N, C-alpha and C positions, 0 to 999 in steps of 0.2 A: 504494500500500500504506500502510495507516495505521500509526501509531506502535505500537499494541498488537500488530498483526500482525508488524511487524518485530521486536518484542521476543520474541514467541513463536518466530519462526524462529531468532532468535539463540540462545535457550535450547535449542532442538532441535539446532542445529548444535554447541553446546557439549557437549551430552550425547552426540551421535554421535561427536565427536572423542574424548571420554573413553573411550567404548566401544571404538573402534578402537585406541586406545593400549593398552588392557588386552588386547585380542585380540593385538596385536603382541607384547606381553610373553609371553603364553602360547605363541604361535607360536615365539618365540625359544627357549623352554625345550624345545619339541618338537624343533626343529632341532638343538639341542645334544645331545639324546639320540641322534639319528641319527649325528652326527659332531661332535666338540668344536670343529672349526674351521669348521663350516658355519653361516653366519648365516641369519637368517630370510628375507631377500630371495632368497638363493641357493636355499634349500630350497623356497620358494614357486615359483620359476622351474622347478626340477627337477620338482616335482610337476605343474606345469602342462604342461611338455613331455611328461611321461609320459602324462598324461591326453589331451593332444591327439594324440600319436602313436598312441594306441589308437583314436582316433575319426576321424582324417583319413587318407584313403588316399593322398593326394598328398604326404605328408611334412609336416613342421612348418617353417614359416617364422618368422623373427623377428617379423614383424608380427602373425602369429597369436598368438604368446605375448604380445606387448605389448597387443593388443586384449583378449585374455582376462583379463589382469591389470588392465585398465583404465588402462594406461600410455600408450597411443597417444593423441595429441591429439584425434583425432576421437571416440574412445571416451569420453574424459573430458568433452568438450564435450556429447556426446549424453547421457551419464548426468546431467550437471548439468541439462540442459534437461528431461530426463524427470522428474527429481525435482522440479524447479520446477513443471512442468505438473501433476504428481500433487498436490503440496502446495497448488497454487492451487485445487484442487477441494475441499480439506478445509476444515472450519470452523476458526475460531480455537480453539475448544474442543478439537477433535480434535488439533491441533498441540500445544496445551498438554498434553493428556493423554499424547501420545506422549513429549514431553520429560520429563514427570514419571515415566513408566514406565521410560524409559531411565535416568533419574537413580537410580531404585530398583535397577535392574539393575547399574549401575556401582557403587553402594554395596555391594550384595551381593557382587559380584566382588572389591571391595577388601577386604572383611572375610573373604573365604574361605568364605562360606556356600554 
């Protein structure tokens, strides 16, 4: 991987991190509206269990929840590999454009627009 490609991926990773942080803040606010003592992680797990229990006839196992949330090691590894494979097919310009668009999205979210 060339230096410009690494730079593009680094910029994309930075913007994705910013986006997920902002999403977490929004999710925390939603969780607090449900119950003042409920944090975002607990809220997310509860919603996931509820969704899974509606779709899985054999009951919900902890590993089902972990994999759905992307917390199971095999899931995290598979997702990283999938993202890496997908981005390897993109041009440097595509990756740059995505990072730029995510940057605009993050800026709009920060300003409340």
